[in-house]
C-alpha angles and dihedrals in degrees: 000000000000118000116252112249120236107259121218131179123220115201108192130135094204096093095198092052091044094052091046093053092043092054094044095052092044087059087052087059098256125136103234132203122185135201131180096192130059093228092050090053091053090052092049096051091051096049094039134047108233129181098208142000127219100202130189114213095215111066134159097247117018121004127248093258090060091047090052092044092054094044089055089054095056121079096220093054105028094103099036108123114242126200114195113220108190150140090233115109103170115123089227090058090050094049091048088057094048092050088057092055099260107163100209140003127214127183128212130281093046142171109252091207090057089048092052091053092047090049092049094048093046092053091046091053091048091053091049094053094047092064087088124052106258093221105039097025088222124134114277130227096284092064092038090057091049090057094046088051089054090054089060089059101044130089091203117107115257144170134204121208119196119199111192117192111209127198098029091125093058091044092051091050090051104041105019137246094290095058093041090051090050089055094050090049089050092051091046090054091050092051093047094048091050093049088049092050102037107017137065134270091250096052115125123220121188144120133281086183133356093272098027112089119198126196122188111202139136128292094245092057104036099084091050091047094049091049095047094046098045091045094051094047094044092050089049101043098092090057089061088076127070111265091251090061103041095091093050092057089071097050107047109074091170093064121079110229126182108296139157140249123180137181140180136211123186137192108265137129093305113113113211117211091211148328092287091057092049092051092046089055091049094050089048091057095055116115136178111268115224115230115247 
């Protein structure tokens, strides 16, 4: 399977410059999107997944500051690196961009080789930062998969515990991203505290997916960990909701509220062909956890 090219968006109303940059970065093996209007750029970053935006400040409709501001308000684009490309040279303009989270600032006329290096470096920094979940600060799936791969090659006994948080989508729709992020942080704290109290110093805690927590521990500790984590989360779940809504969470069986599924796989005589087979077995073991 061919590797997916890194996708960048160039937002520039000077069509000659836009075409030149597009052709140049395509030769550098990037997948390039272009937009001449701010609103068009906002539509593109929502419909496409881009790794970086090169953004002119002066646009025909809304300016680059507003494009940047709106990108930072959206979950999908809040961490996408943005490089301002502009004729403005005033320090105030530069500071305004930096306050909005712009990662770099290049004034026209510019050296296209320098721009290429800045684009490459900005994307590399963003990739390094995304190795951890931005909300929980736990390792993401790439590191989790590496640890699972190591289990397939060791003779030491091991156990993997999966904690699957259900209903976060509905919660997020009702209460917003900020409240949902607070819930995930609270759950992360409960899991980390339980591992610190009941687990071992070498235990790994990370994500298989944004709302799937994975703990790698030892067979003798996994049952205690599972019980401690599920009990603490279930006992706290009603406090995730505003006070006015806590009573209603117990009287609407047709509505999915935040709940918990968990599963365990342990080292035994089973031979797993690869990481995917191990993860499939782990997911198949997950069951709904009754509230205490």
